[in-house]
N, C-alpha and C positions, 0 to 999 in steps of 0.2 A: 616126365614132369614130376616134381616132388609132391607127395600127398602129405597128409597130416601126421602119419606115424613117424616115430623116431628112427633114425638110421644109425647103426653102430659104426664107430670108427674102426680104424685098421688094427688097433693094438689092444691087448688085454689089459694094459695098465694106463689107458688113456685118461682116466679121471684123476690120476695121481699128480700132485704138484709139489715140486721141491723148492725149498727156500733156504738159501745160504746167507749167513750174516758174518761180515768180517770188516776189514779196514776200509774206511770210506775214501780211498784215494786210487789214482790210476798210475800205471807205469807210463813214463813219458818218452822213453827212447824206442823208436822203431827198430826192428819189426816186432817189438813187444814180446820178447821171449819170456817164458816162466822163469822164476827165480831158481827153481830146482829142476833136476832132470827126473821126471816121473818114470816108472818102469815102462809104460806104454808110449812114452814121448817119441815122436818120429824124427826129431832133429837131434843134433849134438850140442849146439850152442845153447847156453842159458843166459839169463840176464843178471846184471849186477845191481838191480833195484827190485823192491817188492812189486809183485804183479797180482794184486788181489782179484782182478777180474778173471784171470786164468784159473786161479784156485777156485773161484766161485763157480765157474762153468763146470769144471771137473767134478767138484763136490756134488753139484746138483745131479749130474749124470750118475754118480755113485749112489746118491740117496734114492734115486728112482729105481735102483736095482737093475740097471741095464747091463747085460752081459755079466751078471753077478759072479758066475763061476770062475771067470778069468780075471777078475779084479785083482790088482796087485802084481800082475805079471806083464811081460812085454806084449802079450797077445790080447790084452784087454782092448775091446773095440766096441765101446758103448753105443755108438750110433748105427751099428751094423743091422739092427732090426728095422731101421728107418731108411737109411741110405744103403743102396745096393751098388755093386760094382757096375760102372758105366753110366750111372744116373746123371741127369742134369739137375743140379742143385742150385736153387735161387735163394740167396741170403738177402733178406729185406731189412735193412736198418732203418732208423728214423733219422733222415738227413734233411730235415725241413729247411734249415737256414745255415748260412755260413758265418754269421756273426750274431752276437747278442746286442739288441738295439740299445740297451742301457749300459753296455760295457761289462755285463756280468759274465759268469762262467758259461762258455759256449756248450760245455758238456753237461749242463743242466737241461739243455735243449735237445742235443743230438746224441746218438749212440757212440760210445767211445771205441776207437779202433782196437784197443787191447781186448775188448770183449769179442770183437769180430775175429781177431787172430786166434783165440782159443777155439771158437766155433769152427773156423776153417781147418785147423789142425785135425780135429776129430772127424770132420766131414771127409777130409782127404784120406784119412786112414781107412774109413769105411768104403770109400770109392776104390781102394786098392790101386790107386794111380791112374784109373781110367774113368772117363766121364768129364764133367765140367762143373766149375764153381763160378757163379756170377753174382756179384754184389750189385743189386739194382734198386733204384728208388726214383721217384719223381718228386723232387723237393718243391717247396713253394716257388712261385714264379720269380721272386726277387732274390733267390739264392744264387750266389756266384759260385759255380761249381769248381772253378779253378782255385778260388779262395778256400772252398770247403776241402778240396784235396790237399792243399797245403796245410790246413789246420789239422786234418786227421792223419796225415803222413801215411796214407794207405799204400803209396808207391813202395814203401819199405817192405810191406808184406808181399806185394807183387814180385819185387825183385828177389826176395828170399826164395819164393817158390819157383821162380824161373831159373835161378842159379842152382838150387839144390835138386829139383826134380824135373827141370825142363817142362814145368806145368804152368799154364797161364791162368791166373785168377783174374777174371774180367771185372771191370767196373763200368756200369751203364747208367747214364743219366737218361731217364725215360721221357723227359719233357721235349716238346717240339718248339719251345721258345723260352727265353728268359728275359726278365725285366731288370735293366740296369738302372736302378733308382739312384738318383744323385741328391746331394744336399740342396734343399730349397724346392724340391719337387713337391707339389701339392696333390699329385695323383699319379696313377700308373699310365703315363702318356704313351701314345702309340709310337712316338719317335724313340722311346727308350726300350722298345721291344725288339729282340733280335732272334732270328730263327735258329733252331738247333736241329741236329739230325733226328732226334727222337729215338724211340725203341727201334733198333735195327731189324727186329722181326715184325714191326708194325703193331697195329692195335686191332682189337676185336670189339665189335658192337654187340653188347648183350642186352636183351630185352627181357626183364623179369615179368613184365605184364602183371597179371593178377597175383603173382607170388611176391611182388614188391610190397614193402611196408608202407609205401606211398599210395598204393591202390585204394581208391575210395575217397581220397582227399579231394575235396571239391573247391579248394581255394588256390589251385595251381597257377592261376593268372598272377598271383602275388609272390610266387617263388623267386628267391634270389640265390644266385650261385657264387662262384669264386671270383667272378669278373663282372664288368659293367654290362655286358650284353645279356640282359635278362631273357630276351626272346630265345636265345640258344638253350638256356637252362629249361625254360618252359617247354620248348619243343621236345626235350628228352623226357619230360615228366608231365603228362596230361592224360587223364582217363586210363585206358589200358596200355598206353605206351609208357614204359618205365625203363629207360635205357641208361647204360653205362658204357663208357669207352675205356677198355681195360688193356693193359700191356700184354702183348702176346708172349713176351719173355716170362711173365709170371704164370700165365695159363699153360705154357708149354713145359713147365717144371715137373719133373717126377717127384721132387721134394721141395717144399717151400718152407724155409726157416725164417721166422719172424724174430727180429731182434730190436724191439722198441725200447723207449725210455719209460721210467717210472715218474710220471708227472701229471699234474692236473690239466684240465682243458676247459676253455671258456664256454664251449657250445655243448659238449656232451659229458662234462664232469671230469673225466680222466682220459688219458691218451692210451697207453698200453698197446695191446695188439689190435683191438677192433678199430679204433680211430686211426692207428698207424697204417691201416690198409688203404687209406686215401692215396698212399704212395704207389699203388699199383694202377691208379687211374691216370691215363695220359692226357685226357681232356678234363681238367678240374672244373670247368664250367658246366659239366653235366651233373655235378654234385649240388644238391639243394642244401644250402647252408642255413637259411632261415626264410621266414615269410613276412613280407612287409606288413606293417601295422601292429597294433596292440591286440591282446587276446579278445577284448570286447568287439573288435572289428575283424576278427578272424585271422589275426597275425600273431607273430611271436618275436617281433623285432625288439620290442621293449616290454618290460613288465607293465601291468595295468596301473592306471592312475599315478604315473610317475612324472610325466612331462607336463609343464605348464603350456598354456595355449601358444605362446610365441615360440617355445622350444619345439613343440610338435610342428609348427609351421616351418621352422628352420630345417628340421629333419626331412620333412616331405619335400621341401625345396631342393635340398641336396640330392635326394634320390631322383627328382625330376631332371636336374642338371646332368646327373649320370646318364639317364636314359636319353636325353636330348643331345648331349654333347659327347661325353666320353665313350659311350657305347658305339659310336660311329667309327671310332679309331681313325679320325681324320686330323692331320696336323693343325689345320686352321681352327677346327672346333676345339682341339686341345688348348690352343692359345686363348680362345675365348674363355674357356673354363678357368685357365690359369689367371687371367685378368680378374675375373669375378672372385676367385678364391683369395687372391692377394688383396683385393679391395675389402673383402669381408674381414680379413685379418687386421688390416690397418684401420678400418673405420668402425665396424660393428663390434668386434671382440673387445677393443679397448673401452667401448661404451658398455661393456658387460651385456651385450645383446647376443647371447650364445647359450649353448647347452653346457652345464657345469661338468667338469671332468668326472665326478663321481656318477653322473648319469650317462655321460658319453661312453664310458667304459662298458656299459651294458648294451650299447647299440649293436646291431647286426646279430641279434639273438644270443648275446653273450650272457645268458642267465639260465637258471634251472627250468624255466618255463618254455624253453625252445622245444617246439613240438615237431621240428623238421629234421634237424641234423641227426638225431638218434635213429631215424628211419633209414637215412643213408648208411649209417654204420651197420645196421641190421642187414641191409641189402649186400653190402660188401662182404660181410661174414658169410652170407649164403653163397656168394660168388666164389670166394677163394676155396671153399670146400666142395661145392657141387658143380661148378662150371667146367666143362671139358675144354680141350684145346681150341675148339671152334666156337666156344661161347654158349653151347647148349647146356641147359640145366638138367642134371641127371639125378637119379634116385640114390646113387651111392657116391661116397667121396671120390674125387677124381685125382687126388694127389696126396702123398704123405706129408704131414705137417708137424712142425715142432716149433717151440718158442723158448727163447732166452730173453728175459727182461733185464735190461741194464738199469739197475737201481743203485749202483755204487755211489753216484751222485744223482739225486732226484731233483724235481722241479716243483715248486709250490707257488701259490699266489697268482701272479699274472701269467699263467700258462695258457697255451703251450709255447708261445713265441718269445716271451720276456719274463720267464720265471725267476724266482729267487732260488739259489742252489740250496739243496738239503743234503747234508753228509749222512746219507742213509745206509750205505754199506751193505746192500743186498743184491742178490741175483735170484730171480725166480724162473723156474723152468718147468716145462711139461709139454705133452702132445695135444692137449685140449685147450685151444685158444681161449675159450670162454672160462674154463676153470682157472686158468692162469690169470685172467683179467679180474676175476672175482677175488682171488687171493691177493693180487697186487693192490686192488682197491682197499681191501681190509688192512693190508700192511700200512697203507698211508693213513689209516685211522678214519677212513671215509666209509659211508654206508652204501654198499652196492645195491641194496634194495631201493634206493632213491634214483637209480639210473634206469631210465625207461628201456634202453636197448638191452640191458642185462635181463630185466624182468620179462621182456618179450622173448628173448632167446631161450630163457628157462621154460617159459610156458609152451613154446613151440617144440622144444626138445631137439632142435636141429643139431646140437652138439652132444646129444646123448645124456644130458643131465637135466633134472627138473628143479633142483634146489642145491644149496650149498652142502647139504647132507650127503650128496653123492660124491663129494670131493674128499680125497684123502690128502692131507698135507703132511709132508715128511721133511724133517729138519733135524740137524744135530743140536739145535737150541730148543729145549723142551717147550718153552712158552709158545714158540712159533709153530710147533706141531699141532697146537691146540687152539690156534687163533680163531678158527671158525666156530668153536664152541665157547671159548672163554673170553676172547678179545684181549687176552693178555699179551704183553710184549709189542704192542703196536706203536707206530709213530704218530705224530699229530701234524700232518701236512695241512697247511692253510689252503683251502680251495680258492678258486678264482672268486673275486668279489661278487660276481653274479650268482655264485653258488653258496656263499657264506650264509650260515644259519639254516641251510637246507641239507647239504651233503655231509656236513660235519656234526649234525645233531641227531 
């Protein structure tokens, strides 16, 4: 079991974080070749269009000083200290959705395949042709994975590696079901749920018990997860039982490479690496998203003193209907809920008997006072570093970890699912997930000290750092090398409305 002392990571340079800034656009043609043939490049073919993501990944590896002696030669192998011959490497993108709900840029939401292509090239070189590369994620339940694969064109990368090296780059959807939402649906009905094979290696139940950030929370009867069945969420989080159902593919990795997006988040402030780890959880309903009620009643669903009496009645009524009808996953009860929801829209909403949109957007803990979701993030950070293949929490890191943040196009405002695109043109990289997330938050012009999960992880020193002063930022842009000291050269991302005036001030 982990005690209170800090544990060193595997690398002597693990606190160093690289930031590249360049053109804010993506290559569009699969398999996303670089525009030029670098000395260490493992392919012959190059692209006929700019590929800033490839340049950004490569430059970050150079800035970090990896395999410094051989840089500029065909032998340069920057990931060789992280990836070893024959390793199983899991590349974890952010593939939360397959479309933007408002018709915006999908790649303000998800990791772009040109970033993954660059990462895969350097991983394959370090593997020396032996081992495995698995792209794996558990997107949101309403993500159409076939649509996602068409949008990302990842098959082009798979075909390239199969043809060139007879090497199979696997892609795994870790979910065990998906929700086929249709126009006019007023809820996630049981008849829209279709089974999926899930993680081919299965899942592991991990109980953090007293090591969980939820331990000691006495309002667990009001916990709410990712789905309507609250009792399932509560069963995983009460007293000394603090459980997560995690992908065996992720836990079995020798190397775990996180490739998240640079975007804001409605429940925990920003996405980046930490919140992106939700994608290693195969049962999302074991994740506590918020607690019913307002702070004065022990919850964090809405800010205090926000709702009028009739608005609070409507919100409570909706949750009671979820519990009584939708949580049963019964087609008949689904129809009952549908009739009630349609009647509400036709009768009460036109009469302005509802919750205003500016208040409704804060529902489900979508504001800075959410005291639940950040604890889940802390627990997942602990798991990815210290949980072994069988789900036991150990004292030493159990896998080598690295991160590349796709910030070529970022996401602001209504993140993480419907953000506005930001042409930010950055890639951030490093071996310390917490250090990378702190730098990423700063780059967005947001205050990491306002994020409870970051302050908790700094105080616990689980990632070997106790303040931003322990992080060295390296960049070819002078202002970016000094962002933690001066704050110069930062962007100004708009936070989610529930975090406006808190995270950006």
